[in-house]
C-alpha positions as CSV (number, residue, x, y, z in Angstrom):
1,M,40.2,42.0,70.4
2,D,36.5,41.6,69.7
3,T,35.8,38.8,67.3
4,V,33.1,37.0,65.3
5,A,33.0,33.4,65.8
6,G,35.6,31.7,63.7
7,G,38.3,34.3,64.8
8,D,37.7,37.1,62.3
9,P,38.5,40.4,63.8
10,V,35.6,42.9,64.1
11,Q,36.9,45.7,66.4
12,A,40.3,46.6,67.9
13,P,40.1,48.0,71.4
14,A,43.0,50.5,71.1
15,E,41.9,54.0,71.8
16,R,38.3,53.1,71.7
17,P,35.9,55.7,73.2
18,G,33.4,54.8,75.9
19,L,29.9,53.4,75.2
20,P,28.0,56.6,75.3
21,A,30.2,58.3,72.8
22,R,30.0,55.4,70.6
23,V,26.3,55.0,70.8
24,W,25.9,58.8,70.1
25,E,28.1,58.6,66.9
26,T,26.4,55.4,65.8
27,A,22.9,57.1,66.2
28,W,23.6,60.2,64.2
29,K,25.2,58.4,61.4
30,I,22.2,55.9,61.2
31,V,19.8,58.8,61.3
32,L,21.6,60.7,58.4
33,Y,21.7,57.5,56.5
34,V,17.9,57.2,56.9
35,V,17.4,60.7,55.9
36,L,19.5,60.3,52.7
37,F,17.7,57.1,51.9
38,A,14.3,58.7,52.2
39,A,15.4,61.5,50.1
40,F,16.7,59.4,47.4
41,A,13.7,57.1,47.4
42,I,11.4,60.1,47.2
43,I,13.3,61.4,44.2
44,G,13.2,58.0,42.6
45,A,9.6,57.7,43.1
46,K,8.8,60.9,41.4
47,L,11.2,60.1,38.5
48,T,9.5,56.7,38.0
49,R,6.0,57.9,38.9
50,G,5.3,55.4,41.7
51,G,8.3,53.3,42.3
52,S,8.0,54.0,46.1
53,F,9.6,52.1,48.9
54,G,7.6,49.2,50.1
55,S,6.2,48.6,46.6
56,V,6.6,45.1,45.7
57,S,7.2,45.5,42.1
58,W,10.1,45.7,39.8
59,T,10.2,49.4,39.8
60,G,9.5,49.9,43.4
61,I,12.3,47.4,44.7
62,T,14.8,48.9,42.1
63,V,14.1,52.4,43.2
64,S,14.5,51.4,46.8
65,L,17.7,49.4,46.2
66,L,19.4,52.3,44.3
67,A,18.4,54.7,47.0
68,A,19.7,52.4,49.9
69,L,23.0,52.0,47.9
70,L,23.4,55.7,47.2
71,A,22.8,56.6,50.8
72,G,25.4,54.0,51.9
73,W,28.0,55.3,49.3
74,V,27.4,58.9,50.3
75,M,28.1,57.9,53.9
76,L,31.1,56.0,53.2
77,I,32.7,58.7,50.9
78,G,31.5,61.8,52.7
79,V,31.6,60.6,56.4
80,E,33.8,57.5,56.6
81,R,36.3,58.6,54.0
82,R,36.1,54.9,52.4
83,P,35.7,53.7,48.9
84,V,32.2,52.6,47.9
85,G,33.3,49.0,47.6
86,A,33.8,48.9,51.5
87,L,30.1,48.6,51.6
88,G,30.3,45.0,50.8
89,F,30.0,44.9,47.0
90,A,33.7,44.9,46.2
91,L,34.6,44.3,42.5
92,G,37.2,41.7,42.2
93,P,37.9,37.9,41.6
94,A,36.4,37.0,44.8
95,A,32.8,38.3,44.0
96,P,31.9,35.6,41.5
97,R,33.0,32.8,43.8
98,E,31.1,34.4,46.9
99,A,27.9,34.6,44.8
100,V,28.0,31.2,43.6
101,A,28.9,29.8,47.0
102,G,26.2,31.9,48.6
103,I,23.5,30.8,46.2
104,G,24.5,27.1,46.9
105,I,24.4,27.5,50.6
106,G,21.0,29.3,50.7
107,G,19.5,26.9,48.2
108,G,20.8,23.9,50.0
109,L,19.5,25.1,53.3
110,I,15.9,25.6,52.1
111,A,16.2,22.3,50.1
112,A,17.1,20.5,53.2
113,A,14.0,22.0,55.0
114,V,11.8,20.8,52.1
115,V,13.3,17.4,52.1
116,L,12.5,17.0,55.8
117,I,8.9,18.1,55.0
118,A,8.6,15.7,52.1
119,L,10.2,12.8,53.8
120,T,7.7,13.0,56.6
121,G,4.8,12.9,54.1
122,A,4.0,16.4,54.8
123,A,4.1,17.7,51.2
124,H,4.2,16.3,47.6
125,W,4.0,17.7,44.1
126,I,1.4,17.1,41.4
127,P,1.4,17.9,37.6
128,D,0.1,21.4,36.6
129,D,-0.5,23.2,33.4
130,G,2.5,25.0,31.7
131,T,5.1,24.6,29.1
132,V,8.8,24.0,29.3
133,P,9.6,27.5,27.8
134,G,7.1,29.0,30.3
135,Y,9.0,27.1,33.1
136,V,12.4,28.3,32.0
137,E,10.9,32.0,31.8
138,T,9.5,31.6,35.3
139,L,12.9,30.4,36.6
140,A,14.8,33.3,35.0
141,G,12.2,35.9,35.9
142,G,12.2,34.7,39.5
143,L,16.0,34.7,39.6
144,A,16.1,38.3,38.5
145,F,13.3,39.5,40.8
146,F,14.6,37.7,43.9
147,T,18.1,38.9,43.3
148,L,16.8,42.6,43.3
149,A,14.7,41.8,46.5
150,A,17.5,40.0,48.3
151,A,20.0,42.9,47.4
152,L,17.6,45.4,48.8
153,E,17.0,43.7,52.0
154,E,20.7,43.0,52.6
155,V,21.7,46.7,51.8
156,L,19.1,47.8,54.4
157,F,19.8,45.2,57.1
158,R,23.5,44.1,56.6
159,G,24.6,47.4,54.9
160,Y,25.8,50.7,56.1
161,P,23.4,51.0,59.2
162,F,24.3,47.5,60.4
163,Q,28.0,48.0,59.9
164,V,28.1,51.2,61.8
165,L,26.0,49.5,64.6
166,V,28.5,46.6,64.8
167,R,31.3,49.1,65.2
168,G,29.3,51.0,67.8
169,I,27.8,48.3,70.2
170,G,29.5,45.0,68.9
171,A,28.6,42.2,66.5
172,W,26.1,40.3,68.5
173,P,24.0,43.2,70.0
174,A,23.8,44.6,66.4
175,T,23.0,41.3,64.9
176,L,20.1,40.7,67.4
177,L,18.7,44.2,66.9
178,A,18.9,44.2,63.1
179,S,17.4,40.7,63.0
180,A,14.4,41.8,65.2
181,L,13.9,44.7,62.7
182,F,14.3,42.3,59.8
183,A,11.5,40.1,61.2
184,A,9.3,43.1,62.1
185,M,9.5,44.3,58.5
186,H,7.6,41.0,57.6
187,A,4.9,41.3,60.1
188,A,2.5,42.7,57.6
189,N,2.9,39.8,55.1
190,P,0.0,37.6,54.1
191,N,-0.7,34.7,56.3
192,V,2.0,35.6,58.7
193,R,2.5,33.3,61.8
194,P,4.4,33.7,65.0
195,L,6.8,30.9,64.1
196,G,7.3,32.5,60.8
197,L,8.4,35.8,62.3
198,W,10.7,33.9,64.7
199,N,12.2,32.0,61.8
200,I,12.8,35.2,59.9
201,F,14.5,36.6,63.0
202,L,16.8,33.5,62.9
203,A,17.4,34.1,59.1
204,G,18.5,37.5,60.1
205,I,21.1,36.0,62.4
206,L,22.2,33.6,59.6
207,L,22.5,36.4,57.1
208,S,24.3,38.7,59.4
209,A,26.7,35.8,60.2
210,A,27.2,35.4,56.4
211,Y,28.2,39.1,56.1
212,L,30.4,39.3,59.2
213,R,32.3,36.1,58.2
214,T,33.2,37.4,54.7
215,R,32.5,41.2,55.0
216,S,30.8,40.6,51.7
217,L,27.4,41.7,50.6
218,W,27.7,39.5,47.5
219,F,27.9,36.5,49.7
220,A,25.1,37.4,52.1
221,T,22.9,38.5,49.2
222,A,23.5,35.3,47.3
223,V,22.7,33.2,50.4
224,H,19.5,35.2,50.7
225,L,18.7,34.8,47.0
226,G,19.4,31.1,47.0
227,W,17.0,30.5,49.8
228,N,14.2,32.6,48.3
229,W,14.5,31.5,44.7
230,T,14.9,27.8,45.5
231,M,11.9,27.9,47.6
232,S,9.6,29.7,45.3
233,S,10.7,29.0,41.7
234,L,12.0,25.4,42.1
235,F,9.9,24.1,44.9
236,D,6.7,26.2,44.2
237,F,6.2,27.1,48.0
238,P,5.2,30.6,49.1
239,V,8.0,32.9,50.2
240,S,7.0,34.7,53.4
241,G,3.3,34.5,52.4
242,L,3.9,35.6,48.8
243,Q,3.0,33.0,46.2
244,L,4.6,33.0,42.6
245,D,3.3,30.1,40.7
246,T,5.6,27.8,38.9
247,P,4.4,26.0,35.7
248,L,4.4,22.1,35.2
249,Y,3.9,21.3,39.0
250,T,2.3,22.4,42.1
251,A,3.3,21.7,45.7
252,V,0.7,20.5,47.9
253,E,1.0,20.5,51.7
254,T,-0.7,17.8,53.7
255,G,0.9,18.1,57.0
256,A,0.5,20.2,60.0
257,D,1.1,23.9,59.5
258,W,3.6,24.0,62.5
259,W,5.8,21.7,60.5
260,T,5.3,22.8,56.9
261,G,4.7,26.5,57.4
262,G,1.2,26.4,55.8
263,S,0.1,29.3,53.5
264,F,3.1,31.4,54.7
265,G,5.5,29.0,53.3
266,P,8.3,26.7,54.8
267,E,9.6,29.8,56.7
268,A,6.9,29.4,59.2
269,G,7.6,25.8,59.8
270,L,9.5,23.9,62.3
271,A,11.5,22.1,59.6
272,A,12.9,25.6,58.6
273,T,13.8,26.3,62.3
274,V,15.9,23.2,62.5
275,V,17.7,24.1,59.2
276,L,18.3,27.7,60.1
277,V,19.8,26.8,63.6
278,A,22.0,24.3,61.9
279,G,23.0,26.5,59.1
280,T,23.9,29.4,61.3
281,A,26.0,27.1,63.6
282,W,27.9,26.0,60.5
283,L,28.4,29.5,59.2
284,L,29.7,30.6,62.6
285,R,32.3,27.8,62.9
286,T,33.4,26.9,59.4
287,P,37.1,27.8,58.7
288,R,36.1,28.1,55.0
289,L,34.8,31.5,55.2
290,R,36.9,34.6,55.6
291,P,37.1,38.1,53.9
292,S,39.0,38.1,50.7
293,D,42.2,40.2,50.2
294,E,40.4,42.7,48.1
295,V,37.8,43.3,50.7
296,R,40.3,43.8,53.4
297,A,42.2,46.3,51.3
298,L,39.1,48.4,51.1
299,G,38.8,48.8,54.9
300,P,35.3,47.7,55.7
301,L,33.9,49.5,58.7
302,V,33.6,46.6,61.0
303,D,37.4,46.0,60.6
304,V,38.3,49.5,61.4
305,P,39.5,50.3,65.1
306,W,37.6,53.1,66.8
307,T,40.1,56.0,66.9
308,R,39.4,59.6,67.2
309,E,40.6,61.6,64.1
310,P,43.0,64.5,65.0
311,A,41.6,67.9,64.8
312,A,42.0,69.6,61.5
């Protein structure tokens, strides 16, 4: 049986077709998903008058997220004959626990990187203008914005296309390919650096592990959210080159860019590399993570053996 680290089953070998057949089936399903996603995004952009994919705005991100979710749900219902919850956003008592745990893990990981930077004297914080109500508003607004942004990226890179890819070519090849695409998507971000793209590739592996260990997009999205929100709203660092100012204090980097990440943010620094590698190793090995009973009952794609359906 093929497994993800930690012993969770991913694919069963019984009656599994050959690699060419699996690759062909995987390819046409992903192409159909992309067509549906593009169609829904175009319709959403027209309805909202400009909420297009790639637009870093509330409307643009919301339209893209809804389009990505709808495309995945259509594929699950119409092609895979699975309930929509099988995508990874299952509703049940495990969802709040996974969300809270994910935010804590993601926030804790980036906090560890920031602590490394601060302890080496490479960054400090100075007072800035602002008010306490403004600070609270910034934290709440950042939480809402980064929730939408994280959910969009997780649905695209750990959602239906990734899950079909895992079932078709295996967990590690799918993870490496999806993580490379995840990094490539950030290549045009402001102040991008080679180490930043490498770390985003590593972050893609970490987030893929978060999904594969739990089959939960609640958990993977929460890890992603915790990382971005803590880095930006709490520590006032740029997130992948994007700066959102936090009132009351300002982060000042004084160390070398290769360590702090410079104007791209900690994600482009070696401190983040250390934390991402350590965090991924823990996610892959910890016995604390496993799919919930309600997730397994829905039949997520990466748990379903490859069998050929009988002819109608």
